[in-house]
A tleap script that builds the chain and sets N, CA, C and O, in Angstrom:
source leaprc.protein.ff14SB
mol = sequence {
  NMET SER ASN ALA GLN ILE GLY LEU LEU ALA
  GLY LEU LEU LEU ALA ILE ALA ALA ILE LEU
  GLY GLY LEU GLY GLY PHE LEU LEU ALA VAL
  VAL PHE ALA ALA ALA ALA THR ALA LEU GLY
  ALA HIE ARG ASP GLY SER ILE ASP LEU GLY
  ALA LEU LEU ARG GLY ARG ILE HIE CGLY
}
set mol.1.N position { -14.703 96.450 125.764 }
set mol.1.CA position { -15.499 98.266 125.022 }
set mol.1.C position { -16.481 98.527 125.989 }
set mol.1.O position { -17.698 98.436 125.832 }
set mol.2.N position { -15.507 99.052 127.599 }
set mol.2.CA position { -16.281 99.938 128.198 }
set mol.2.C position { -17.449 100.171 127.717 }
set mol.2.O position { -17.515 99.821 126.538 }
set mol.3.N position { -18.471 100.644 128.154 }
set mol.3.CA position { -19.789 102.271 128.144 }
set mol.3.C position { -18.847 103.516 127.859 }
set mol.3.O position { -18.825 104.219 126.848 }
set mol.4.N position { -17.762 103.648 129.473 }
set mol.4.CA position { -16.923 104.718 128.737 }
set mol.4.C position { -16.462 104.854 127.716 }
set mol.4.O position { -16.097 105.940 127.265 }
set mol.5.N position { -16.395 103.934 127.228 }
set mol.5.CA position { -15.288 104.384 126.352 }
set mol.5.C position { -16.499 104.653 125.147 }
set mol.5.O position { -16.050 105.582 124.475 }
set mol.6.N position { -17.510 104.344 124.722 }
set mol.6.CA position { -18.130 103.835 124.379 }
set mol.6.C position { -18.628 105.718 124.374 }
set mol.6.O position { -18.320 106.623 123.599 }
set mol.7.N position { -19.230 105.701 125.230 }
set mol.7.CA position { -19.464 107.313 124.690 }
set mol.7.C position { -18.280 107.983 124.910 }
set mol.7.O position { -18.292 107.964 126.141 }
set mol.8.N position { -17.776 108.271 124.762 }
set mol.8.CA position { -16.893 109.218 123.711 }
set mol.8.C position { -16.556 109.644 123.495 }
set mol.8.O position { -16.086 110.757 123.731 }
set mol.9.N position { -16.657 108.220 122.212 }
set mol.9.CA position { -16.476 107.808 121.167 }
set mol.9.C position { -17.476 108.362 120.039 }
set mol.9.O position { -17.431 108.942 118.954 }
set mol.10.N position { -18.652 107.694 121.184 }
set mol.10.CA position { -20.317 109.060 120.564 }
set mol.10.C position { -19.913 110.592 120.152 }
set mol.10.O position { -19.712 111.296 119.163 }
set mol.11.N position { -19.932 110.633 121.720 }
set mol.11.CA position { -19.775 111.830 122.024 }
set mol.11.C position { -18.301 112.960 121.236 }
set mol.11.O position { -18.349 114.134 120.870 }
set mol.12.N position { -17.452 112.235 121.226 }
set mol.12.CA position { -17.050 112.363 119.589 }
set mol.12.C position { -16.944 112.795 118.657 }
set mol.12.O position { -16.281 113.774 118.315 }
set mol.13.N position { -17.721 111.988 117.968 }
set mol.13.CA position { -18.455 111.691 116.455 }
set mol.13.C position { -20.042 112.797 116.590 }
set mol.13.O position { -20.356 113.710 115.827 }
set mol.14.N position { -20.546 112.462 117.414 }
set mol.14.CA position { -21.715 114.211 117.521 }
set mol.14.C position { -21.071 115.158 117.405 }
set mol.14.O position { -21.487 115.979 116.587 }
set mol.15.N position { -19.899 115.452 118.085 }
set mol.15.CA position { -19.040 117.553 118.698 }
set mol.15.C position { -18.720 117.115 117.098 }
set mol.15.O position { -18.220 118.177 116.727 }
set mol.16.N position { -18.683 116.172 115.821 }
set mol.16.CA position { -18.290 116.565 114.689 }
set mol.16.C position { -18.037 117.663 113.677 }
set mol.16.O position { -17.016 118.035 113.098 }
set mol.17.N position { -19.139 118.009 113.657 }
set mol.17.CA position { -19.671 119.554 113.165 }
set mol.17.C position { -20.107 120.673 113.652 }
set mol.17.O position { -20.589 121.654 113.086 }
set mol.18.N position { -19.772 120.315 115.435 }
set mol.18.CA position { -18.831 121.741 115.864 }
set mol.18.C position { -17.783 121.785 116.232 }
set mol.18.O position { -17.502 122.390 117.266 }
set mol.19.N position { -16.734 121.049 115.372 }
set mol.19.CA position { -15.038 121.586 115.392 }
set mol.19.C position { -14.981 122.172 114.561 }
set mol.19.O position { -13.988 122.846 114.285 }
set mol.20.N position { -16.045 122.119 113.865 }
set mol.20.CA position { -15.703 123.185 112.265 }
set mol.20.C position { -15.910 124.610 112.282 }
set mol.20.O position { -15.907 125.419 111.354 }
set mol.21.N position { -16.180 124.832 114.141 }
set mol.21.CA position { -17.160 126.654 114.067 }
set mol.21.C position { -15.924 126.904 114.831 }
set mol.21.O position { -15.988 127.710 115.759 }
set mol.22.N position { -14.450 126.129 114.478 }
set mol.22.CA position { -13.491 127.371 115.660 }
set mol.22.C position { -13.142 126.895 117.131 }
set mol.22.O position { -13.505 125.919 117.788 }
set mol.23.N position { -12.357 127.886 117.377 }
set mol.23.CA position { -11.973 127.353 118.823 }
set mol.23.C position { -13.565 126.985 120.152 }
set mol.23.O position { -13.472 126.380 121.221 }
set mol.24.N position { -15.122 127.742 119.404 }
set mol.24.CA position { -16.349 128.012 119.946 }
set mol.24.C position { -16.199 126.116 120.498 }
set mol.24.O position { -16.198 125.629 121.629 }
set mol.25.N position { -16.080 125.414 119.023 }
set mol.25.CA position { -16.155 124.316 117.934 }
set mol.25.C position { -16.139 123.416 119.167 }
set mol.25.O position { -16.941 122.748 119.819 }
set mol.26.N position { -14.939 123.698 119.174 }
set mol.26.CA position { -13.540 122.670 119.604 }
set mol.26.C position { -14.113 123.095 121.578 }
set mol.26.O position { -13.855 122.118 122.280 }
set mol.27.N position { -14.490 123.780 122.057 }
set mol.27.CA position { -14.403 123.966 123.291 }
set mol.27.C position { -15.649 122.472 123.502 }
set mol.27.O position { -15.478 121.432 124.138 }
set mol.28.N position { -16.947 122.963 122.629 }
set mol.28.CA position { -18.489 121.935 122.733 }
set mol.28.C position { -18.217 120.762 122.418 }
set mol.28.O position { -18.848 119.844 122.943 }
set mol.29.N position { -16.795 120.407 121.098 }
set mol.29.CA position { -16.011 119.332 121.554 }
set mol.29.C position { -15.889 118.855 122.246 }
set mol.29.O position { -16.455 117.784 122.030 }
set mol.30.N position { -15.257 118.850 123.587 }
set mol.30.CA position { -14.948 118.649 124.371 }
set mol.30.C position { -16.028 118.557 125.630 }
set mol.30.O position { -16.291 117.476 126.156 }
set mol.31.N position { -16.444 119.433 125.927 }
set mol.31.CA position { -18.283 119.360 126.355 }
set mol.31.C position { -19.009 117.807 126.142 }
set mol.31.O position { -19.548 117.049 126.948 }
set mol.32.N position { -18.754 117.710 124.638 }
set mol.32.CA position { -19.904 117.110 124.304 }
set mol.32.C position { -19.029 115.402 125.224 }
set mol.32.O position { -19.360 114.501 125.995 }
set mol.33.N position { -17.917 115.830 124.511 }
set mol.33.CA position { -17.118 114.460 125.318 }
set mol.33.C position { -16.692 114.646 127.191 }
set mol.33.O position { -15.839 114.282 128.001 }
set mol.34.N position { -17.048 114.875 127.168 }
set mol.34.CA position { -16.714 114.979 128.706 }
set mol.34.C position { -18.330 114.203 129.205 }
set mol.34.O position { -18.453 113.216 129.930 }
set mol.35.N position { -19.003 114.695 128.810 }
set mol.35.CA position { -20.855 115.073 128.788 }
set mol.35.C position { -21.239 113.012 128.752 }
set mol.35.O position { -21.987 112.325 129.449 }
set mol.36.N position { -20.442 112.712 127.771 }
set mol.36.CA position { -20.817 111.176 126.896 }
set mol.36.C position { -20.127 110.085 127.918 }
set mol.36.O position { -20.693 109.065 128.310 }
set mol.37.N position { -19.011 110.431 128.215 }
set mol.37.CA position { -17.963 110.359 128.851 }
set mol.37.C position { -18.519 109.877 130.339 }
set mol.37.O position { -18.743 108.675 130.484 }
set mol.38.N position { -18.729 110.713 131.362 }
set mol.38.CA position { -19.536 110.618 132.078 }
set mol.38.C position { -20.919 110.018 132.694 }
set mol.38.O position { -21.319 109.874 133.849 }
set mol.39.N position { -21.766 109.579 130.737 }
set mol.39.CA position { -22.606 108.902 130.538 }
set mol.39.C position { -22.515 107.284 130.896 }
set mol.39.O position { -22.909 106.592 131.834 }
set mol.40.N position { -21.752 107.028 129.595 }
set mol.40.CA position { -20.937 105.798 130.127 }
set mol.40.C position { -20.232 104.649 131.592 }
set mol.40.O position { -20.004 103.460 131.815 }
set mol.41.N position { -20.123 106.122 132.325 }
set mol.41.CA position { -18.894 105.315 133.241 }
set mol.41.C position { -19.915 105.188 134.538 }
set mol.41.O position { -19.633 104.290 135.330 }
set mol.42.N position { -20.947 105.914 134.797 }
set mol.42.CA position { -22.491 106.229 135.104 }
set mol.42.C position { -23.580 104.924 134.627 }
set mol.42.O position { -24.649 104.634 135.165 }
set mol.43.N position { -22.841 104.181 133.299 }
set mol.43.CA position { -23.412 102.841 132.941 }
set mol.43.C position { -22.900 101.478 132.837 }
set mol.43.O position { -23.269 100.313 132.686 }
set mol.44.N position { -21.379 102.550 133.068 }
set mol.44.CA position { -20.404 100.558 133.855 }
set mol.44.C position { -21.298 100.859 135.126 }
set mol.44.O position { -22.206 100.065 134.879 }
set mol.45.N position { -21.691 101.502 136.399 }
set mol.45.CA position { -21.897 101.676 137.956 }
set mol.45.C position { -20.220 102.642 138.455 }
set mol.45.O position { -20.361 103.277 139.500 }
set mol.46.N position { -18.679 102.762 137.749 }
set mol.46.CA position { -18.090 103.849 137.718 }
set mol.46.C position { -17.924 104.598 138.707 }
set mol.46.O position { -16.933 104.535 139.436 }
set mol.47.N position { -18.639 105.201 138.817 }
set mol.47.CA position { -20.038 106.421 138.587 }
set mol.47.C position { -21.588 106.958 138.875 }
set mol.47.O position { -22.286 107.026 137.864 }
set mol.48.N position { -22.179 107.328 140.071 }
set mol.48.CA position { -23.135 107.589 140.671 }
set mol.48.C position { -23.617 108.863 140.171 }
set mol.48.O position { -23.481 109.798 140.961 }
set mol.49.N position { -24.396 109.246 138.525 }
set mol.49.CA position { -24.436 110.739 138.709 }
set mol.49.C position { -25.833 110.649 139.429 }
set mol.49.O position { -25.556 111.341 140.409 }
set mol.50.N position { -26.501 110.457 139.527 }
set mol.50.CA position { -27.635 110.494 140.593 }
set mol.50.C position { -28.011 110.949 141.835 }
set mol.50.O position { -29.118 111.314 142.231 }
set mol.51.N position { -26.418 110.847 142.687 }
set mol.51.CA position { -26.119 111.176 143.911 }
set mol.51.C position { -25.849 113.385 143.956 }
set mol.51.O position { -25.880 114.240 144.841 }
set mol.52.N position { -25.557 113.374 142.059 }
set mol.52.CA position { -24.755 114.766 142.105 }
set mol.52.C position { -26.081 116.048 141.707 }
set mol.52.O position { -26.404 117.233 141.788 }
set mol.53.N position { -26.482 114.611 141.213 }
set mol.53.CA position { -28.554 115.578 141.052 }
set mol.53.C position { -29.501 115.541 141.517 }
set mol.53.O position { -30.563 116.097 141.239 }
set mol.54.N position { -29.170 114.756 142.419 }
set mol.54.CA position { -29.714 114.630 143.906 }
set mol.54.C position { -30.184 116.217 145.087 }
set mol.54.O position { -30.517 116.846 144.083 }
set mol.55.N position { -30.349 116.854 145.807 }
set mol.55.CA position { -29.562 117.495 145.968 }
set mol.55.C position { -30.429 117.585 147.339 }
set mol.55.O position { -31.618 117.394 147.595 }
set mol.56.N position { -29.003 118.060 148.300 }
set mol.56.CA position { -28.806 117.775 149.797 }
set mol.56.C position { -30.580 118.201 150.452 }
set mol.56.O position { -31.171 119.180 149.995 }
set mol.57.N position { -31.412 117.025 151.868 }
set mol.57.CA position { -32.543 117.683 152.003 }
set mol.57.C position { -32.108 117.652 153.688 }
set mol.57.O position { -32.031 116.601 154.324 }
set mol.58.N position { -31.797 119.251 154.369 }
set mol.58.CA position { -31.725 120.272 155.389 }
set mol.58.C position { -32.384 119.561 156.180 }
set mol.58.O position { -33.208 118.987 155.469 }
set mol.59.N position { -32.518 119.262 157.179 }
set mol.59.CA position { -34.286 119.348 158.812 }
set mol.59.C position { -33.912 118.092 159.636 }
set mol.59.O position { -34.594 117.765 160.607 }
savepdb mol mol.pdb
quit
């Protein structure tokens, strides 16, 4: 199991409490799952989150 898959699973498990909140909880669960998947993919080296977080330097 890759880090991205583990991250997705962790995000879904952490969002179980939010799911009990109806539509808002469901949307929050989707956000948690997406964030955890992105962090897992970053650890696998599939994506570079550092490039997204760094601002472009003009000059």
